[in-house]
N, C-alpha and C positions, 0 to 999 in steps of 0.2 A: 381110400387108402390102398396103396400098391401092396402086393403080397410079399411075405417074407418066408424063406424056405431054409430047411437044414440041408447042408451039403458037406459030404466027407466028414460027418460027425461034428462039424462046426456050424456056426450061425452065419448064414449068407444074407447080406443086407442089400436092399435096393433103395435108391433115393425116392422119397415120397413127395406127394404134392401138397401144396397149401390149400387146395381147393376146399371151400366151405369153412376154412379156419381163418379167423382174424385175431391179430394181437390186440389185447385189451390194455396192456401196460408194458412199459419198459421195466427192466429187472429191478432197478433200485428206486422206482417211483411208486413203491407200495410200502406199507408199514403196518404197525400194530392196529391202526384204525381199520385196516382191511381184513383183519382176522375173520374167517368164516366165509369170505367172498370167493367165488370161483373166478379164476383169471386164466388167461392164455398168454404166456410169455415165450419169446423167441430169442435165440442168440447162439453164442459159441460155448462149447464145453471148455471150461478152464481146467477143471480137475474132476476126476471120478474116484470115489472110494467105495470099494465093494466089501461089505461086512458079512457077506453070506446071505443072510435073510433080508438085509437092507442094503440099498445102494444110494449113496449121496453124490450128487453132482453140483458143482459150483457153475452156475450159468452166468455168462458175461455178455453184456452189450455196452453201448457207450455210456450208459448211466451208472454202471457198476455191477456188482455181483449179487446173485440171489441163490440160496441153497434150495435144491430140489431133492425131495425124499421119494424114492421108488420103493414101494412095499408091494409084494405080489398080491396081497389081500385087496389092495386098492386098484392096481393097474392090470392085474391078470397075468397069467403065465407068459403069454406072447409078449406083452409089454415089458415084463420084467426081463425076459431074455434080450429084448432090444436094448434095454437100459444097460445090461451087463456087457453089451458090445460097444458101448460108447468109448470114444477116445478123444484126446485133446484136439480141440479146434473143429470137431464135428459141429455142424449147424443143426439145431433141433428146435422143435416147437413142443411146448408142454402145456397141457391143461390140467388144472387141479385147484385145490382149495388152500388158501393161506391159513396157516396155523402157527401157534406159538411154538418156538423152537423146542424140539424134544430133547436136545442135548444142551451143552454149555452155550451160553450167549457169547457171541463174538463182538466185543465192544469196539473193535477197530473197524467194523463193517457197518455201513449205513443200515443194512437189512439184517444185522447180526442177531436180532432177537426173534426173527420169523423164518419160516420155510414154507415151501409149496409141497403139499402132499399130492403127488401126480396121479391123475386118473387116465391120462392119455399121453402118448409120446409119438411124435413123428420125426424121423431122421430126414431132414431136408437136404443134407449134403454131407458126404464123408470127407475126410481130410487126411493127407499124408502127415507124417510127423514133421513139424516145422523145423527149419535149420537152427533155430534158437528159441529159448523159452519166451512165451508171450507174457511178460511180466514187467512191472515198473522197475525203474532204476537198473536197467539191464547192463551187465558187464560185457555184453557181446561187442566186438569191434564194430566201429561205426560203418566201415566199408561194407561189411556183411549185412548190417541192418539196412543200409541204403540200397543194396542190391535187391533185397526183398522188402522194399519200403511198404508195400501193401500189407505185409505182416507186421512190420515195425509200427505202422499206424494203428494197429489194434491194441498196442500197449496202453494201459490206463493213463500213464503220465503224459504220453504224447497226445492221446485223445483229449485230455484235459487242456493241454496247451492249444490245440486246434479249436476247441470249443471256446476257450477264452478269447482267442483271436476273432472268432465270429462275433462274440458278444461285444468286444471293443468296437468292431466295425459297425454293428447295428446301433449301439448306443451313440457313437459319433454321428452317424447319419441323423438320428433322431434329435440330438442336441443341436446340431448345426441347422437343421431344418427349422427348429423352433426359434433360432436366431436370425431367420430370414435368408439363409443360404439356399441356393438352387443347385441341385446336382445335375451337372452337364458333362457329357462325355466328349472328350477331345480325340483327334485322330491317332491311330497307332502307326500309320504310314505317313512319315513327315519328310521335310527337307533336311538334309544334313547341314548342321551349322557348326562353326568353330567355337573356340573358347570353352572347351569342356573336356570330358573324358572321350575316349574313342567311341564312335557310333557302331552299333550293329547295322549293317547295310543289307537291304533287300533289293535284288535286281528286278527291274521291270521287264516283263515280256513284251508289252505293247510299245515300250519306248526303249529299244535296244541301246545298251551302253549307258543307260541312266539308272539311278538307284534311289530308292527311298531309304530313310533311316528310321529305325525304331526309336521312340522318344526317350531321351534321358530324363526328361520331365515335361510336363505340359506348360512350361514357363511362358512361351510366346503366345500360345493359344489363350491362356487364362488372362493375359494382359489384353489381348484383343477382345475378350469377352467383357472386360471393363470398358473398353472403347465402345462396345456395342450396347452399353447401358444395363447390363445384368446385375450390377451393383454388388452382389455377394454370390460367389461361385464356390462349390466344393466338388471333390471327386475322390473316390478311392481308386487311385490311378496306378496302373501297371507301368513300370519304367525299366529301361534297359541301359546298361553301361558295360562296355567291353574293357574291363580293367581287372587287375590282379585281385584275387579274392583273399579274404581273411575271415575270422570267425563271425564278424558282424557285417559281411558283404556277400552279395550274390549278383550274378550277371543280370538277373531279372528280379525286381523287388517291387514293393508296393508302398505308395505314398498316400497319406491323408493330405490332400492338396487343397489349398483355399486361396482366394484372392478377394479383397474388399476395396470398394471405392469410397472416396471422400473421407479418408482416415489418415492418421499418422501412427507413429510407433505405439503410443499408449493404447490406442484403440485395438490394435492387433493383439497386443499383450493381454489386454483385459479379457477379450473373448476366449483366448486360449488358456489363460489361467483358470477360468471358470470351466472350460472343457476338461482340463486335466483333473481338476478337483472333482468333477462329476464322474469321470471314468474311474478314478481310483476309489471313490466312495462306493459306486455301484458294483464294481467288479471285485475289489479287494477289501472293502470296508475300511479303507485307510483315509484319514483326514489330511488333505494337503493344506498347509497353512498359507493363506493368501494375505497380502501379496507375496509373490515369490521374490526372493532376493535377486538384486541386479548387480552386475559387476562389469566394468569396462574391460575390453580385450587387454589393454595395457596392464591393468591391475591384476587380471587373471594370470598373465604371463609372468609378471614380476613376483607374484606371491606363490604360484603353483607350477610355473613352467609349462602351462598347458592352457589352450583356449577352451578346454572342456574339463575343468577341474573337478575332482571328486572331493566333496565337502564332508564326507563321512568321518574324516580324520584330519588332524592338523599337519604336522611335518612340513611347514611352509618354507619356502626358499628365503635365505638371507643373502642380501647383496653386501659382500664384505670388501668390495673393490677399494673403497677409501681406507679401510683398515690395513690392507696389505700392499698398497701402491708403492710404498718405499721400502719394502722388505727385501731380504736377500735371496728369495726364492724366484729364480728367473722364469719359471713357468707362469707364476702369478703376474709378475711385473710385465712380462712380455705380452701376455694377453691384454692387459690394460693399455699398454703402449700402442697396440695394434687396433685400438678402438673397441675391444671386447670388455669382458667383465669377469670377476671371480665371484661365484655364488656357492652356497652350500646348503645342506639340509642336516638336521639333527635327528638321528634315529634314537629316540629316547630308550635308555635301558639296554642298548645293543653293544655297549662297549666291550663286552667279553666275547664278541663274535670271533670265532677262529679265523686265523689268517687265510685258510683255504676258502672260506666263505667270502671273505673280503676280496680275495683275488677273483672269485666268481662274479662279484659285483663289478669289479674293474672290467672284466671281459664283457659283461652285460652293457656297461656304459659305452664301451668301444663299438658295440653294435648300433649305437645311436649317434655315432660321429665323434665321440671323445677320443683324444689321444691317450688319455689315462684318467685316473681318478685319485686325487689326494685324500688322505684321511688322517683323523686324530681319534684314537681310542682312549677315552679317559678312564683310567683305573678307579676302583672304589676308593683308593687312598688319595686321589687327586692327581697322581702322576700320569704321564702321557706315554702312549705308543703311537708313533707317527711316521709316515712315509717321507716327511720333509722337514722334521724338527731341526735337523743338523744345519739347515739353511737359514734358520730363524733364531733371533735372540729370545731369551726367556720372556722379556717384556712383550715382544711381538706375538709370541704364542699365547700369552695370557690375554692380550687384547683381542686376539682372534677368537679364543674360546669364549670370552665374555660377549663378543658381538654375536656369537652363535647361540648364546644362552646355554652353554654347555655346563653340565653337572657331572659329578662322579657317576660312572656307569653308562655314559652316553657315547655314541659313535657319530662323529662329525665327518661328512663326506663333501668334497669340493670338486667343482669343475671350473676350468679356466679356458676361455676361448671366445669366439664371436658370440654375441648374445643368442642368436638363433640356435647354435649348437648347445650352449650352456642350458638354455630352456629345455630343449629336446631331451638332453641327457638327464637332467635332474627331474624333469617332469615324469619321465619314464621310470627312473630309479625310485622316485617317491611311491609310485604305484606298486612296483616290484617289492619294495620293503614292506609296504602296508599288507601285501598278500602274505609275505613270510611272517609278519608279526600278528596276523589274525585280526586286522583292523577293518576288513571289508565285510560288513554285515549286510547280507542280502535282504534282511527284513526291514532295513532302514532305507528311506527314500529321501534323498536330498536333491532338490531342484535348484536350478540357477539359470537366470537369463544372463548371457554374455552379450554385451552391446559395444557399439563403436569400433567395429573391426576395421583394420586397414582397408582402404578401397583397392589398393594395388599390392602385389607382391612381386619381387624380382625373380625372374626365371633365368637361371644360368644356362639352361638348355636353349632357350630362344634369345638370350641376351637382350631382354627387354622386360618392361613391366607388363604383367598380365592382371586381369581382374581376379581378385581373391574369391569373389562369389560369381557374378556374371556382369556383362557390360551394361545392364539395365538398372543396376543398383544406384540409388541416389546418394551422392556425397552429403556429408553434414554441411548445412548451408554456410556455416562460418569457415569452411575449408574450400569453398568453390574457387577462391582466388588462387589456390595452390595447384589447381589442375594444370596451369601453364608454367608453374615454377618449381614445384616440389612434390612430385607424385608420391614419394614415400611418406609424406606427412599427412596425406589426405585420409580422413576417416569416413567410413561409410555408415549410412543409416541402416545398418544390418544388425540382426539379432539372432542368436541361437538359443534354444532351450536345451539345457543339459540336465541329465539325471544320473547321479552316481558315477560321474566321470565319462559318460557316454553322451554324445550329441544325439538327441532323439528328434530334433527338428531345427529348421533354420529358415530365415526369410529376410525380407528387407522392404523398405519403402522404395518404390520404383521411380525412375526418372520419367516425368511426363511433359517436361519442357523440351521443345525441339532443339533449342540452342545448347542446353546442357548436354543432351544426348550426343550432339555433334562434337562437343568438346571432349566428351568421354571417348568417343571413337578415335578422335585425333590422338588423345593421350595413349591409347592402346596401339597406335601405329596404323590405323585404317585410314585410307583416303576416302573421300566422299563416295567415289565410284565403288570401292570395295565394300563400304558399309551398305550401300544400296543394293549391291549385288547379293549380299548375304542376308540382309534384314530389310530389304526394300518394302515388303508387304507390311511390316510393323511400322516403319517410318512413314509410309504413305497413310496408314490408318491414323497416325498421330496428327496429320494435317487437318483432320475433320472433327476435332474437339475430343480431347482425352481428359478424363477426370484424374485428380490425384488418386493414386491407388497403392496398395501394399499387400503383401501376402506372406504365407508361411506354408511349409510342407513338413510333415512328420514322416519319419521312417516307421511305418506300421510294424514291420518285422522287429526292429530294434526295440520299439516301445513294448510290444508284447513279450519279447525276450526278457526284458527287465521285470515286467509285471509277473511273469511266470518263474522268475528266479533261475533262468537258464543261462548257460555260458555261451551258447551259440544260437544264431538265428535259424540254423538248420533244424533246431528242435521245435520251432513254431511255424515252419513252412511245410505244407503237406508233401510236396515233391521237390526238395532242394537239389541244387547242383553241388559238386565237390570242388576242391580248390582249383582244378584245371578247367572249370566251367563245364564239366561233362556230367551226364546223368548215368549213374551206375546201373539203374534199373532198366531204362530203355536203350542204353548205350548211345544216346545222343551226345554230340552231333555225329551223324553218319554220312556215308557217301550217297550220291544220287546217280541215277543211270545217265548214260550219254544223251538220251533223247531229251531229258529235262534240261541238261546243260545247253543243248543245241537250241531249244525253245527260248532260252534266256540269253542267247548270244554270248555264252561264256565258254571259256576254255581253261582247263586246269593246267598250270605250268608244273612240269615234273620237278620234284624236289631233287636238288643236286646230291648225289651219293658220294660220301667220303670213302674212297677205296683204301685209304691208309689204315 
């Protein structure tokens, strides 16, 4: 033990060594069964209370808190003086005997009925006062917490999230291994391919002017592994996408990735339903009812305005186009005449909502492409307040309210436009209202498979159809004839798994027939030469015998976020980025010196300065 000295009338501390000392237990891994046993525990000082003749310290490590009692009669004068010098976040080692708590029992603490009566104390490291309290449910601004993420990660709730994530990954590996999956790593330095988000590019030093791309997913490699006969593949895979961020997105993220040979949709769904049931039971002790409900993409959009509907509440969409097609309200009739629709949602019991809040909902809807939002507020006496009643007859209003299943006290909200806009607006409005009405219970888990997605979606930016998922997704067999005639009507053998309105995973049956793949590329506007230039290695592999195969990938971050009842994936990732894809702690991305750029044959173009 290193010496301690008095200096200027105070107590001068020097960091001590662990030499000869070994931790016997984590703080919260002892209990009443250990009373009378000598233990050595180590961790961070959460709080110190000096009562004069006694000093109490709450010691914290990743397992939880343990109360330490320092009594001069047990630890001696020097040890007691050291204990009196302890401050928040000091790192200490304590040896002593576990005893029944001398004071009141803390029923909120796992170790609330015991304490350690210290006989030895070593101060392993001192600490400055942290910039924010190390405590659960912190009110500190996120930017400050992320700047000092190494301190934020000490908070008990964040530690619980990170440990849950580790447990989910470990259990997943064990479950899939037992199902015959092989864990195989795929490259991080890949070839850049189109038909997806922007790639993160990595310049090559030995091939000047050439670039690798970081993988957006292991998609092509896992299909090649099926061509290679590995039958069932899995990987906890790091992926990268250079896209705008939001609460459930990061530029680098983690997938639970899998691919299976000689299977169809039902086989993939079966193994994944059993995986989800296993994870939720083992981690949360929640029973997932199997089989999980399935719903086609078209039904999901028509009923909920979303391909990832939240089933924890109702408030389904009503298509009232037929009811209002001949009415006098031009907004409704115009939308129908232009090939769109009129749909609404019934916010039960919200008929007395103030006009100011209704106007806020209108502004919210405009953010999703609406030109406006029509409404009917039904008073308790059955009369109406409406933004468009003057354009409708009494019979037309009654028919509309009946179609919406409106009752006294309800608020009916309508969107009229192209279907895509109407779905987007009402789908988002449905979730917004559910939040305001307290309908989103984080303790409830509602799973859903969404199937039969459109194979293609129209891109106004590129003025052509693009693959909704990726160009290797198999169309429904009964829609193959439409690949040459009606791309908008082709359905894909694709499936997403949705939990509480969040897509946590998605996959598809892959194309394994060369002629179907060629037709798919033609539909996407690729010539044979362009297809081989970009995907030649995969197409060549398909010439040597490829089994029917399918796969799925979960967003591990999103899955754990929901399991941990968090609002952001940043709370379940150890070192996340913020919305501009930067790291506040390390200040990445940063500049590099001229020599590094020269070695990579790169030159940075100076940004144009606006002198105005």
